[in-house]
LOTITOR-43883 format. One record per residue: y, x, z of N, C-alpha, C in turn. Coordinates in pm, whole numbers, padded with zeros to 5 digits, always signed. Last residue first. Layout:
<nodes>
YXZYXZYXZ ...
</nodes>
This chain:
<nodes>
-00055+14388+15535-00178+14466+15553-00168+14611+15512 +00193+14278+15500+00087+14237+15408-00036+14325+15415 +00378+14339+15678+00391+14408+15550+00276+14377+15456 +00292+14189+15897+00422+14155+15835+00437+14217+15695 +00059+14328+15960+00052+14189+15920+00179+14149+15842 +00167+14571+16045+00081+14565+15927+00066+14423+15870 +00310+14487+16270+00383+14545+16156+00293+14536+16028 +00108+14395+16434+00207+14297+16386+00286+14352+16267 -00030+14629+16479-00101+14521+16413+00002+14419+16355 +00168+14776+16617+00116+14823+16489+00047+14711+16412 +00198+14612+16845+00309+14642+16757+00262+14680+16620 -00058+14630+16958-00006+14498+16919+00112+14515+16819 -00068+14903+17017-00163+14850+16918-00112+14713+16869 +00134+14921+17210+00149+14989+17079+00057+14937+16978 +00015+14766+17409+00145+14726+17358+00163+14794+17216 -00210+14917+17463-00229+14777+17414-00095+14730+17350 -00084+15145+17569-00164+15153+17444-00184+15016+17382 +00031+15063+17805+00118+15096+17696+00044+15104+17560 -00169+14776+17915-00119+14912+17929-00037+14943+17803 -00192+14503+17889-00278+14568+17985-00226+14709+18014 +00128+14328+17874+00014+14395+17812-00068+14467+17921 +00334+14215+18011+00283+14140+17899+00151+14200+17843 +00390+14378+18229+00428+14234+18239+00362+14154+18127 +00313+14639+18176+00213+14551+18243+00259+14407+18266 +00460+14845+18064+00409+14736+17975+00338+14620+18048 +00775+15002+18150+00632+14989+18156+00589+14855+18089 +01038+15103+17925+00986+15027+18035+00832+15029+18036 +01121+15202+17688+01191+15246+17810+01143+15180+17932 +01010+15145+17433+01052+15035+17521+01137+15079+17642 +01031+15200+17134+01048+15300+17244+01100+15219+17364 +00967+15136+16826+00917+15085+16955+00924+15198+17054 +01191+15140+16572+01134+15223+16675+01094+15143+16802 +01253+15144+16245+01222+15048+16350+01141+15121+16455 +01487+15328+16070+01359+15335+16145+01356+15222+16245 +01641+15289+15742+01635+15273+15890+01492+15300+15940 +01635+15293+15472+01680+15415+15538+01669+15407+15691 +01718+14953+15426+01657+15073+15374+01720+15195+15433 +01754+14792+15752+01797+14810+15612+01725+14937+15562 +01669+14539+15999+01655+14671+15936+01699+14672+15791 +01683+14278+16094+01796+14368+16119+01793+14495+16039 +01448+14156+16025+01573+14087+15985+01698+14175+16006 +01259+14322+16148+01273+14323+16001+01402+14255+15949 +01293+14242+16410+01334+14376+16370+01354+14386+16221 +01184+13983+16397+01324+14001+16432+01375+14139+16387 +00920+14038+16330+01000+13958+16240+01152+13974+16268 +00847+14186+16557+00849+14252+16424+00936+14170+16326 +00868+13989+16755+00949+14111+16761+00961+14176+16628 +00676+13801+16676+00820+13764+16673+00910+13888+16681 +00445+13962+16724+00475+13901+16592+00615+13863+16572 +00466+14018+16989+00494+14126+16898+00517+14071+16757 +00375+13793+17131+00521+13814+17121+00553+13922+17020 +00084+13753+16925+00161+13724+17044+00308+13748+17021 -00067+13780+16702-00014+13905+16761+00075+13878+16878 -00128+13534+16596-00233+13601+16677-00180+13730+16739 +00199+13395+16654+00077+13413+16580-00023+13483+16663 +00503+13200+16685+00398+13286+16740+00283+13291+16643 +00695+13020+16616+00699+13151+16549+00583+13241+16591 +00618+12793+16768+00641+12785+16630+00641+12916+16556 +00781+12850+17080+00673+12799+17002+00712+12797+16854 +00853+13071+17359+00891+12998+17236+00769+12953+17163 +00809+13220+17580+00774+13081+17588+00816+12996+17464 +00904+13471+17575+00758+13460+17575+00714+13311+17576 +01169+13574+17356+01118+13522+17478+00965+13508+17464 +01364+13825+17236+01241+13752+17204+01181+13707+17335 +01691+13873+17143+01606+13860+17259+01485+13773+17223 +01865+14090+16949+01781+13967+16944+01688+13973+17063 +02183+14209+16896+02071+14208+16982+01997+14079+16967 +02404+14426+16718+02337+14303+16728+02209+14307+16808 +02661+14610+16863+02524+14623+16815+02457+14484+16827 +02903+14592+16992+02900+14553+16848+02758+14559+16788 +02874+14686+17247+02892+14543+17228+02880+14498+17085 +02756+14909+17401+02744+14894+17252+02759+14748+17217 +02804+14893+17673+02828+15021+17606+02815+15015+17452 +02759+14627+17765+02862+14713+17825+02904+14829+17733 +02545+14535+17617+02671+14461+17612+02786+14542+17668 +02348+14722+17684+02395+14716+17547+02530+14641+17543 +02311+14661+17954+02361+14794+17919+02418+14794+17776 +02206+14399+17927+02335+14420+17994+02396+14556+17963 +01968+14454+17796+02070+14371+17729+02206+14395+17793 +01823+14583+17992+01859+14652+17869+01972+14582+17801 +01799+14365+18168+01851+14497+18220+01901+14580+18098 +01670+14170+18023+01812+14152+18061+01875+14282+18106 +01408+14251+18012+01492+14263+17892+01636+14252+17925 +01214+14246+18209+01342+14310+18238+01430+14329+18114 +00994+14121+18081+01051+14064+18204+01193+14120+18230 +01013+14113+17717+00962+14149+17847+01046+14101+17963 +01229+14245+17459+01123+14160+17506+01090+14203+17650 +01470+14288+17198+01430+14302+17339+01323+14201+17374 +01597+14478+16948+01510+14365+16973+01450+14383+17108 +01905+14589+16813+01801+14601+16913+01729+14471+16926 +02054+14790+16545+02036+14668+16622+01927+14689+16726 +02123+15039+16475+02153+14932+16377+02145+14799+16451 +02239+15308+16663+02172+15177+16665+02217+15078+16557 +02379+15533+16690+02256+15542+16606+02197+15403+16586 +02578+15497+16865+02617+15515+16725+02498+15524+16631 +02444+15486+17113+02498+15359+17050+02532+15375+16906 +02329+15681+17265+02273+15657+17131+02337+15541+17058 +02464+15707+17510+02432+15831+17433+02389+15800+17291 +02481+15453+17612+02608+15528+17583+02577+15646+17496 +02208+15402+17657+02282+15329+17553+02414+15404+17512 +02159+15593+17866+02084+15591+17742+02162+15527+17631 +02328+15506+18070+02346+15641+18012+02274+15648+17879 +02223+15240+18119+02360+15264+18075+02380+15399+18009 +01985+15155+18216+01991+15200+18079+02128+15234+18033 +01788+15214+18520+01906+15157+18452+01912+15221+18306 +01485+15123+18700+01571+15215+18618+01687+15137+18553 +01305+14958+18827+01431+14995+18895+01523+15085+18821 +01110+14904+18637+01078+14989+18756+01201+15036+18828 +01116+14750+18408+01210+14864+18419+01183+14952+18536 +00882+14624+18201+00909+14642+18340+00992+14767+18362 +01043+14536+17901+00917+14539+17975+00950+14538+18122 +01219+14700+17620+01198+14601+17726+01063+14606+17785 +01277+14731+17263+01276+14778+17404+01247+14667+17494 +01334+14866+16955+01252+14765+17022+01231+14811+17166 +01606+14931+16748+01534+14975+16870+01462+14852+16927 +01660+15060+16449+01644+14926+16512+01551+14947+16632 +01863+15336+16374+01747+15284+16444+01766+15136+16477 +01962+15585+16121+01983+15476+16220+01854+15411+16265 +01783+15817+16311+01913+15763+16287+01924+15715+16141 +01577+15985+16558+01596+15894+16444+01736+15843+16433 +01558+16122+16792+01482+16182+16672+01509+16100+16545 +01674+15988+16991+01744+16102+16939+01678+16162+16813 +01469+15814+17070+01583+15763+16990+01665+15875+16926 +01309+15983+17226+01261+15929+17100+01374+15882+17010 +01476+16038+17442+01423+16147+17363+01375+16100+17229 +01512+15774+17539+01627+15852+17482+01580+15965+17398 +01257+15710+17628+01313+15638+17520+01432+15713+17456 +01240+15889+17843+01151+15899+17730+01201+15833+17611 +01449+15779+18005+01453+15917+17958+01363+15943+17837 +01361+15513+18062+01477+15537+17975+01483+15681+17922 +00999+15489+18020+01117+15493+18104+01233+15532+18013 +00791+15499+17840+00784+15395+17944+00900+15404+18044 +00677+15570+17555+00811+15588+17618+00835+15481+17720 +00450+15493+17442+00434+15579+17560+00572+15605+17624 +00519+15363+17209+00497+15279+17327+00486+15361+17452 +00625+15436+16962+00636+15527+17071+00624+15447+17202 +00578+15378+16635+00523+15336+16765+00533+15450+16862 +00784+15296+16366+00732+15401+16452+00693+15343+16590 +00839+15239+16029+00807+15174+16154+00734+15272+16246 +01096+15273+15796+00985+15341+15866+00968+15272+15999 +01197+15147+15484+01199+15130+15635+01074+15194+15695 +01167+15143+15215+01267+15230+15269+01281+15223+15421 +00950+14979+15163+01087+14930+15127+01193+15015+15195 +00764+15127+15425+00769+15038+15312+00913+14989+15291 +00544+15281+15629+00670+15307+15556+00666+15215+15432 +00388+15263+15958+00400+15223+15817+00538+15264+15765 +00369+15409+16194+00277+15299+16166+00272+15265+16021 +00396+15719+16325+00439+15640+16216+00331+15536+16182 +00432+15773+16665+00336+15759+16560+00389+15670+16451 +00540+15864+16919+00616+15873+16788+00521+15873+16670 +00253+15793+17050+00363+15891+17074+00424+15922+16943 +00036+15638+17000+00150+15576+17068+00255+15676+17113 -00224+15889+17030-00168+15769+16978-00054+15716+17061 -00137+16241+17071-00216+16119+17100-00150+15999+17036 -00080+16481+16810-00034+16398+16916-00128+16284+16943 -00267+16776+16747-00216+16646+16700-00180+16563+16822 -00286+17126+16670-00268+17021+16770-00217+16890+16701 -00304+17352+16523-00420+17262+16520-00400+17139+16604 -00068+17489+16582-00091+17442+16445-00204+17340+16440 -00103+17556+16849-00006+17458+16818-00027+17402+16674 -00301+17755+16833-00325+17634+16914-00228+17526+16876 -00181+17948+16667-00307+17882+16621-00328+17751+16701 +00042+18026+16823+00061+17965+16691-00064+17887+16652 -00090+18124+17057+00013+18017+17064+00026+17946+16929 -00239+18330+16934-00309+18214+16996-00210+18095+17016 -00035+18503+16855-00120+18442+16758-00194+18319+16812 +00074+18593+17096+00155+18516+17006+00064+18440+16906 -00176+18565+17364-00110+18635+17254-00019+18538+17174 -00144+18511+17720-00196+18470+17588-00109+18531+17476 -00068+18546+17983-00111+18661+17907-00162+18632+17769 +00044+18352+18131-00095+18381+18157-00146+18501+18079 +00286+18331+18004+00282+18381+18144+00140+18418+18186 +00196+18209+17773+00243+18349+17765+00247+18410+17907 +00145+17954+17873+00039+18033+17818+00073+18179+17809 +00402+17873+17959+00294+17882+18056+00178+17971+18006 +00530+17882+17706+00577+17964+17818+00468+17981+17926 +00394+17691+17553+00391+17834+17514+00430+17924+17627 +00470+17462+17683+00326+17497+17682+00314+17644+17649 +00747+17473+17625+00701+17477+17765+00555+17518+17773 +00742+17451+17344+00795+17566+17406+00749+17581+17551 +00628+17194+17320+00556+17309+17265+00610+17440+17327 +00833+17040+17432+00702+17041+17492+00621+17162+17447 +01031+17082+17233+01050+17128+17373+00916+17137+17446 +00914+16955+17017+00942+17099+17011+00961+17153+17151 +00918+16697+17118+00788+16759+17083+00805+16907+17074 +01190+16646+17139+01112+16649+17258+00970+16710+17236 +01279+16658+16864+01319+16756+16961+01230+16762+17087 +01036+16628+16608+01118+16557+16707+01153+16655+16818 +00865+16725+16417+00983+16803+16444+01076+16741+16548 +00516+16722+16496+00637+16647+16470+00757+16741+16496 +00317+16911+16526+00281+16778+16474+00399+16688+16442 +00428+17238+16408+00407+17136+16507+00375+17002+16448 +00502+17407+16204+00363+17420+16257+00328+17311+16356 +00768+17371+16168+00682+17305+16074+00535+17311+16117 +00872+17541+16357+00878+17398+16384+00784+17319+16293 +00650+17821+16382+00763+17750+16325+00762+17607+16368 +00578+18053+16650+00538+17968+16541+00665+17905+16482 +00674+18292+16778+00548+18229+16817+00493+18141+16708 +00836+18609+16761+00809+18477+16693+00674+18423+16735 +01019+18752+17019+00886+18748+16949+00862+18612+16893 +01336+18915+17001+01252+18798+17039+01123+18805+16960 +01557+19164+17151+01482+19100+17042+01402+18982+17094 +01686+19275+17365+01742+19300+17233+01677+19226+17123 +01560+19209+17600+01708+19218+17603+01769+19230+17464 +01289+19230+17557+01354+19099+17554+01505+19103+17555 +01087+19423+17515+01222+19443+17460+01302+19314+17453 +00854+19319+17629+00923+19429+17697+01067+19441+17645 +00813+18972+17663+00804+19092+17579+00890+19197+17647 +00854+18717+17771+00728+18788+17798+00704+18902+17699 +01106+18618+17686+01070+18627+17828+00952+18725+17855 +01167+18525+17443+01250+18634+17495+01223+18655+17641 +01007+18384+17179+00985+18425+17317+01072+18545+17348 +01062+18099+16961+01058+18243+16993+01053+18266+17147 +01010+17903+16687+00994+17906+16830+00975+18049+16871 +01241+17867+16416+01132+17943+16476+01131+17922+16628 +01470+17751+16315+01342+17685+16290+01217+17759+16340 +01667+17937+16417+01653+17904+16275+01512+17851+16242 +01523+17969+16713+01613+18049+16623+01577+18015+16480 +01472+17834+17035+01467+17814+16887+01570+17910+16820 +01298+17974+17321+01390+17882+17255+01368+17879+17103 +01254+18102+17649+01198+18070+17520+01286+17968+17455 +01409+18367+17847+01388+18231+17806+01302+18224+17679 +01478+18625+17906+01411+18548+18012+01385+18404+17977 +01782+18632+17718+01667+18706+17777+01608+18629+17897 +01840+18302+17578+01887+18424+17641+01764+18507+17686 +01778+18130+17272+01738+18170+17411+01804+18298+17450 +01957+17880+17114+01929+18024+17111+01892+18071+17252 +01807+17562+17203+01908+17644+17145+01863+17789+17138 +01633+17432+17359+01625+17403+17215+01733+17478+17136 +01479+17627+17618+01595+17568+17556+01568+17540+17411 +01362+17723+17932+01325+17664+17802+01449+17596+17740 +01338+18007+18151+01410+17892+18095+01355+17854+17956 +01176+18113+18430+01171+18121+18282+01234+17990+18227 +01170+18314+18712+01222+18190+18655+01238+18203+18506 +00878+18478+18846+01002+18476+18765+01041+18335+18728 +00743+18635+19137+00743+18527+19043+00881+18515+18972 +00787+18826+19332+00765+18872+19197+00759+18762+19094 +00630+18658+19595+00724+18763+19556+00687+18815+19418 +00577+18314+19548+00520+18443+19573+00618+18554+19520 +00845+18091+19655+00742+18138+19561+00683+18269+19607 +00990+17816+19760+00936+17940+19818+00822+17988+19730 +01262+17666+19578+01118+17680+19606+01090+17816+19673 +01519+17642+19494+01485+17589+19628+01343+17622+19671 +01521+17733+19234+01600+17806+19333+01557+17767+19478 +01371+17530+19115+01320+17665+19113+01389+17742+19227 +01548+17317+19143+01418+17309+19206+01351+17446+19214 +01751+17398+18975+01777+17400+19121+01646+17391+19198 +01633+17358+18725+01664+17497+18771+01687+17506+18921 +01616+17083+18729+01490+17161+18724+01515+17305+18768 +01882+17005+18732+01798+16977+18849+01674+17059+18850 +01984+17074+18478+02019+17158+18590+01932+17130+18718 +01857+17074+18186+01844+16988+18298+01863+17069+18428 +01854+17263+17986+01946+17154+17969+01944+17052+18091 +01653+17435+18067+01792+17486+18067+01891+17368+18059 +01393+17362+18259+01460+17312+18144+01607+17352+18152 +01157+17614+18376+01256+17509+18394+01325+17477+18263 +00879+17760+18521+00939+17724+18396+01029+17606+18415 +00800+18024+18708+00848+17891+18725+00928+17852+18600 +00522+18249+18717+00641+18198+18643+00669+18054+18679 +00343+18353+18928+00396+18430+18820+00526+18376+18762 +00286+18191+19159+00257+18331+19164+00327+18412+19051 +00424+17943+19372+00393+17988+19235+00385+18142+19234 +00492+17822+19617+00386+17923+19616+00346+17964+19475 +00627+17538+19463+00597+17606+19586+00475+17697+19571 +00653+17397+19227+00696+17537+19228+00661+17611+19358 +00580+17139+19289+00488+17214+19197+00525+17364+19195 +00778+17030+19430+00665+17084+19508+00572+17164+19418 +00958+16902+19255+00978+17044+19289+00865+17108+19371 +00875+16639+19262+00852+16721+19143+00858+16867+19177 +00970+16579+19520+00823+16580+19497+00794+16655+19368 +01245+16592+19472+01182+16684+19571+01035+16690+19546 +01289+16378+19301+01303+16516+19246+01233+16619+19344 +01239+16168+19483+01161+16180+19362+01164+16323+19308 +01441+16206+19670+01300+16221+19711+01209+16237+19593 +01662+16164+19500+01646+16286+19576+01504+16312+19616 +01654+15905+19403+01622+16018+19312+01602+16149+19387 +01505+15705+19664+01616+15756+19584+01568+15868+19495 +01264+15593+19759+01391+15539+19800+01514+15583+19724 +01007+15533+19516+01089+15625+19588+01224+15558+19637 +00916+15306+19386+00828+15377+19479+00905+15469+19568 +01097+15216+19210+01036+15117+19293+00942+15174+19398 +01163+15436+19072+01251+15404+19186+01207+15278+19257 +01023+15547+18855+00950+15519+18979+01042+15488+19098 +01297+15732+18725+01165+15665+18709+01108+15642+18846 +01550+15920+18590+01515+15799+18665+01380+15745+18625 +01430+16260+18554+01516+16148+18517+01470+16028+18591 +01375+16582+18501+01381+16492+18611+01483+16383+18576 +01154+16799+18317+01276+16717+18329+01264+16636+18450 +00948+16983+18349+01006+16961+18219+01139+16899+18223 +00853+17230+18545+00911+17096+18562+00989+17074+18430 +00557+17433+18551+00678+17386+18479+00722+17249+18526 +00396+17729+18679+00425+17585+18680+00555+17554+18603 +00128+17960+18745+00262+17929+18688+00274+17778+18681 -00070+17944+18943-00033+18073+18883+00106+18064+18825 -00004+17740+19228-00032+17755+19083+00004+17897+19038 -00118+17662+19505-00045+17779+19461-00075+17807+19317 -00131+17399+19742-00153+17448+19607-00061+17563+19572 -00083+17279+19986-00124+17418+19988-00145+17479+19850 -00009+17007+19967+00059+17096+20067+00024+17243+20052 +00036+16696+19823-00014+16829+19801+00063+16928+19889 +00131+16436+19792+00023+16456+19890-00042+16599+19872 +00318+16459+19595+00363+16418+19727+00258+16448+19830 +00181+16511+19362+00244+16622+19428+00287+16585+19571 +00102+16254+19284+00001+16350+19322+00065+16466+19403 +00356+16143+19231+00270+16088+19337+00167+16185+19378 +00443+16300+19019+00514+16314+19147+00433+16252+19257 +00154+16436+18853+00258+16336+18869+00330+16361+19003 +00039+16704+18666+00059+16649+18796+00177+16551+18801 -00200+16861+18467-00088+16772+18471-00081+16706+18608 -00308+17187+18402-00307+17077+18503-00183+16992+18493 -00545+17375+18274-00416+17322+18238-00399+17188+18309 -00717+17645+18421-00702+17502+18411-00560+17465+18369 -00939+17908+18320-00808+17864+18354-00805+17711+18339 -01213+17949+18293-01125+18064+18299-00984+18029+18348 -01436+17760+18501-01341+17772+18391-01261+17901+18405 -01784+17809+18590-01637+17815+18620-01552+17827+18492 -02024+17582+18605-01986+17692+18521-01829+17702+18527 -02027+17373+18789-02102+17490+18819-02077+17610+18724 -01719+17222+18886-01806+17250+18772-01885+17376+18801 -01535+17175+19074-01676+17171+19119-01772+17199+19001 -01293+17171+18942-01320+17284+19033-01467+17287+19082 -01320+16932+18792-01300+17063+18727-01334+17181+18816 -01350+16734+18984-01463+16759+18892-01445+16894+18829 -01098+16748+19096-01215+16780+19178-01335+16807+19091 -00934+16667+18882-00929+16804+18926-01051+16843+19016 -01073+16471+18616-01021+16482+18754-01035+16624+18806 -00984+16547+18282-01082+16559+18385-01015+16549+18521 -00710+16374+18140-00834+16441+18119-00925+16439+18240 -00429+16381+18360-00484+16358+18227-00615+16429+18215 -00376+16458+18610-00327+16325+18571-00368+16287+18431 -00638+16680+18596-00538+16621+18684-00503+16481+18642 -00673+16882+18295-00723+16816+18416-00604+16761+18499 -00806+17043+18018-00692+16962+18070-00742+16875+18184 -00962+17357+18041-00977+17212+18034-00847+17150+18083 -01103+17656+17893-00997+17580+17960-01031+17435+17957 -01211+17954+17837-01272+17825+17874-01168+17752+17958 -01040+18116+17568-01055+18096+17710-01126+17960+17734 -00953+18178+17314-01094+18207+17347-01125+18185+17493 -00708+18094+17238-00716+18235+17286-00859+18272+17329 -00749+17834+17192-00734+17920+17075-00740+18068+17111 -00746+17749+17452-00872+17748+17385-00868+17834+17256 -00471+17771+17502-00568+17851+17582-00704+17858+17510 -00376+17586+17315-00341+17723+17304-00438+17811+17380 -00482+17346+17421-00517+17388+17286-00484+17536+17263 -00357+17337+17675-00504+17349+17665-00545+17398+17526 -00097+17301+17586-00131+17419+17660-00281+17443+17651 -00115+17048+17471-00075+17162+17388-00115+17292+17456 -00174+16900+17702-00270+16907+17589-00242+17020+17496 +00056+16948+17850-00068+16993+17902-00175+17003+17789 +00244+16819+17680+00259+16962+17714+00126+17020+17763 +00155+16555+17683+00161+16630+17558+00165+16779+17584 +00186+16498+17958+00055+16494+17895+00054+16574+17767 +00468+16530+18009+00363+16609+18082+00235+16614+18005 +00679+16391+17906+00627+16503+17827+00506+16576+17887 +00889+16308+18183+00833+16282+18052+00778+16408+17989 +00939+16397+18438+00939+16258+18417+00870+16222+18289 +00705+16654+18549+00823+16610+18483+00822+16460+18461 +00469+16930+18548+00514+16796+18589+00645+16770+18522 +00189+17143+18523+00302+17077+18453+00338+16947+18517 +00032+17453+18589+00063+17317+18627+00193+17268+18561 -00242+17639+18576-00114+17630+18505-00071+17483+18510 -00444+17801+18802-00394+17671+18760-00260+17694+18692 -00730+18025+18791-00583+17998+18799-00551+17856+18742 -01017+18036+18981-00962+17995+18855-00811+17960+18867 -01172+18240+19145-01044+18178+19175-00977+18143+19047 -01477+18262+19223-01404+18257+19094-01280+18175+19114 -01556+18263+19487-01597+18373+19404-01536+18374+19261 -01472+18033+19616-01410+18162+19652-01445+18279+19560 -01393+17743+19430-01496+17836+19472-01440+17972+19502 -01183+17486+19570-01203+17594+19473-01312+17697+19528 -01118+17289+19750-01260+17300+19711-01285+17410+19607 -00845+17286+19779-00925+17337+19888-01071+17360+19856 -00779+17167+19537-00732+17304+19565-00819+17365+19676 -00890+16912+19572-00941+17002+19469-00901+17143+19494 -00728+16811+19778-00874+16823+19800-00929+16924+19701 -00489+16798+19641-00502+16889+19757-00649+16914+19788 -00560+16610+19447-00517+16743+19404-00531+16841+19520 -00608+16381+19595-00723+16443+19526-00685+16581+19479 -00418+16427+19896-00442+16364+19770-00562+16433+19711 -00473+16387+20252-00471+16469+20132-00477+16379+20007 -00379+16376+20572-00379+16289+20453-00366+16381+20331 -00523+16441+20890-00469+16492+20767-00484+16393+20652 -00435+16251+21177-00542+16274+21075-00476+16330+20947 -00275+16176+21379-00283+16319+21354-00395+16353+21254 -00221+15914+21407-00336+15964+21478-00357+16116+21462 -00010+15884+21230+00014+15862+21375-00102+15916+21461 -00147+15916+20990-00052+16020+21037-00024+16005+21187 -00301+15679+20989-00368+15808+20986-00272+15917+21042 -00096+15481+20975-00191+15489+21095-00260+15626+21102 +00005+15539+20727+00091+15554+20847+00006+15567+20970 -00214+15473+20574-00172+15610+20571-00078+15637+20694 -00232+15193+20627-00342+15283+20659-00307+15427+20663 +00022+15096+20538-00017+15091+20679-00135+15185+20712 +00220+15295+20326+00106+15208+20333+00051+15212+20478 +00421+15476+20293+00439+15376+20401+00327+15271+20400 +00351+15630+20069+00341+15691+20205+00353+15590+20318 +00159+15435+19836+00285+15476+19893+00267+15536+20031 -00085+15533+19611-00061+15473+19741+00066+15526+19797 -00142+15661+19372-00052+15547+19367-00015+15488+19506 -00333+15866+19427-00191+15900+19411-00097+15785+19412 -00558+15800+19701-00525+15793+19556-00374+15808+19538 -00627+16014+19979-00563+15898+19919-00547+15909+19769 -00842+16090+20219-00810+16130+20085-00754+16007+20013 -00825+16176+20550-00808+16065+20457-00771+16127+20326 -01043+16329+20790-00948+16340+20683-00942+16210+20602 -01190+16245+21014-01137+16382+21008-01034+16403+20899 -01220+15981+21236-01196+16020+21097-01134+16156+21093 -01458+15821+21457-01351+15917+21431-01340+15934+21280 -01611+15595+21462-01574+15656+21587-01466+15760+21575 -01549+15309+21276-01567+15449+21268-01523+15513+21400 -01484+15043+21300-01615+15080+21342-01646+15233+21332 -01231+15000+21191-01247+15002+21338-01381+15049+21384 -01103+15180+20922-01210+15102+20969-01232+15118+21121 -00748+15170+20909-00865+15251+20917-00981+15173+20975 -00623+14880+20738-00622+14974+20850-00747+15063+20836 -00633+14749+20493-00527+14716+20586-00514+14816+20700 -00829+14765+20309-00742+14882+20325-00626+14857+20422 -00967+14522+20300-01043+14646+20340-00950+14766+20363 -00831+14306+20210-00827+14331+20354-00896+14465+20390 -01040+14227+19936-00915+14201+20011-00931+14233+20160 -01271+14495+19838-01228+14359+19855-01102+14343+19937 -01529+14723+19932-01434+14673+19835-01396+14530+19868 -01654+15004+20059-01613+14873+20105-01497+14827+20013 -01924+15215+20069-01818+15168+19985-01780+15025+20021 -02044+15496+20196-02022+15357+20246-01902+15305+20171 -02280+15713+20032-02145+15674+20074-02144+15530+20117 -02534+15773+19937-02506+15779+20081-02371+15743+20126 -02616+15728+19685-02598+15870+19727-02565+15883+19872 -02609+15453+19675-02739+15519+19669-02732+15661+19712 -02329+15426+19676-02410+15377+19791-02545+15436+19795 -02260+15523+19432-02221+15600+19554-02300+15555+19674 -02376+15315+19275-02418+15454+19260-02383+15534+19385 -02223+15096+19359-02367+15096+19380-02424+15237+19375 -01970+15175+19269-01992+15152+19415-02144+15160+19445 -02008+15174+18998-01981+15299+19063-02006+15289+19212 -02046+14899+18963-02155+14992+18926-02133+15124+18995 -01807+14775+19053-01936+14746+19120-02041+14853+19089 -01560+14785+18945-01600+14903+19022-01740+14885+19091 -01461+14564+18825-01493+14676+18739-01547+14796+18810 -01288+14465+19115-01315+14433+18974-01344+14557+18893 -01219+14491+19376-01353+14531+19338-01384+14522+19187 -00945+14604+19542-00980+14540+19415-01118+14583+19374 -00898+14751+19772-00874+14608+19776-00934+14536+19652 -01110+14997+19897-01030+14950+19785-01017+14804+19786 -01253+15278+20048-01185+15156+20070-01099+15121+19945 -01543+15464+20155-01446+15433+20046-01386+15294+20064 -01650+15714+20361-01622+15569+20354-01513+15548+20247 -01883+15974+20400-01772+15922+20319-01766+15766+20330 -01965+16263+20545-01988+16120+20562-01864+16047+20509 -02049+16545+20338-01960+16476+20424-02002+16326+20436 -02203+16679+20152-02261+16650+20280-02174+16577+20379 -02125+16721+19893-02111+16835+19988-02165+16809+20127 -02159+16470+19788-02247+16578+19742-02246+16698+19838 -01943+16345+19908-02079+16302+19946-02179+16409+19907 -01741+16479+19771-01752+16489+19916-01891+16450+19968 -01794+16385+19510-01811+16526+19541-01816+16553+19694 -01745+16104+19535-01869+16158+19478-01895+16299+19522 -01484+16092+19630-01589+16037+19707-01724+16093+19665 -01343+16206+19416-01331+16262+19549-01450+16221+19634 -01405+16040+19203-01437+16182+19194-01438+16247+19333 -01302+15793+19297-01444+15807+19270-01485+15957+19272 -01028+15862+19301-01096+15824+19422-01249+15839+19408 -00967+15908+19037-00960+16020+19128-01031+15989+19256 -01022+15646+18930-01085+15768+18874-01086+15878+18973 -01019+15444+19226-00996+15464+19084-01071+15587+19039 -01023+15347+19491-01146+15379+19420-01125+15373+19268 -00871+15412+19801-00851+15381+19661-00970+15430+19582 -00919+15647+20028-00837+15528+20008-00805+15511+19861 -01187+15770+20193-01124+15778+20063-01050+15645+20034 -01240+15938+20487-01209+15807+20433-01134+15828+20298 -01492+16146+20619-01377+16130+20529-01363+15984+20485 -01625+16342+20864-01609+16203+20824-01476+16186+20744 -01850+16595+20888-01711+16562+20849-01708+16420+20803 -02120+16645+20908-02049+16596+21027-01903+16561+21004 -02118+16898+20670-02195+16812+20757-02119+16771+20880 -01991+17074+20515-01923+16955+20538-02003+16855+20626 -01982+17422+20520-02059+17304+20550-01972+17187+20582 -01841+17581+20223-01849+17557+20369-01936+17436+20395 -01806+17592+19957-01921+17673+20010-01934+17652+20161 -01579+17451+19900-01704+17393+19856-01827+17474+19908 -01383+17482+20206-01408+17487+20063-01545+17432+20027 -01134+17395+20444-01275+17400+20404-01290+17400+20253 
</nodes>
């Protein structure tokens, strides 16, 4: 069923009332469906619940509301789940046992596309770099004069994007593995898997299932499947996918690109995939100096964004103009301060070991600030890869021991300072970050970078990674005298 079909009489249960859940419930109600919304946590959702209630939805918030499908509903035609809900959640298990379709908001959005303007989706997933790549892609598309929007896991909810009365020319779509898990019919024009590394192993039983969900983005791709030459898993996901006949595999590399790839040549980002003479030459897209940072993972993200844009038919000039005007979001390798030969960098967005590794590889020598919620991930490979770069490490958070154990195994000579949360005397208005910064300053020498790249989620001590980065920056400025 699409947005032009009649939804009268369709009974939908929306499981979860976050950003995507609200968008799904709002638009299904607008289309005429009978909508029941369920969420265990009512905090901060009262106003939206009241609004949907006025529009005709039945919003049920509070403990116990999601334990099972509502017993007072005579039937349910579809369950739309928020992406964070695990497949073994009792309500979703019950729905499947009854033969009720379970869609994510992405699946719903795909089905709600308007038949008269089939806006293409350029989709991006991966363990790290998704948001930056999608934002770069959106900037390039806009530089080409296209009506684009960043949507999905970043920016506008996809349902809102496809229901916009003024159709977009193209959508730059970020998709998480959770979103992809509940997606069955999406057919992106082109898609990229940037990397697959340990993450969310508190959600997935193994890396195999996690990678498989990432690979769903390649299913039914129409033009280009973009993979990471340095990550064989991403190439295998392309090989395993059922794509539309004629779709191409496009490699991204930070080295010299082969035909059919984008890569680097002497500081230039070049295209050997979307030009006729690709067997003998390359098209210059921009220089590394045009980018907001020369860090390798930023360069890689730019190449991936360029690949998707070029697959859509965007010019070399638009790629250059879009990337030249692009700036990174906060808490992504952001320089907080430089003083006495020491650079302080906030990369709080590095919430898993793979992201932290990318950040650490951009600096040498480094005083590494790490720790938080590890989400089941291990740090042995990371530490083994960067031990020669490490001046020292400062650890905080609930799973600091996980990082400390990896350091003791693979970098026993690197000094480590563990900052607890129950110490007294050294604390200030910056909380544990005040002690973290003091500890890092005691280890750093002129020429060093103090890098907050935690490799862990933040919710053990902070509301989100942004709050963690803000606390770090404030503590650094206080330490340096403002």
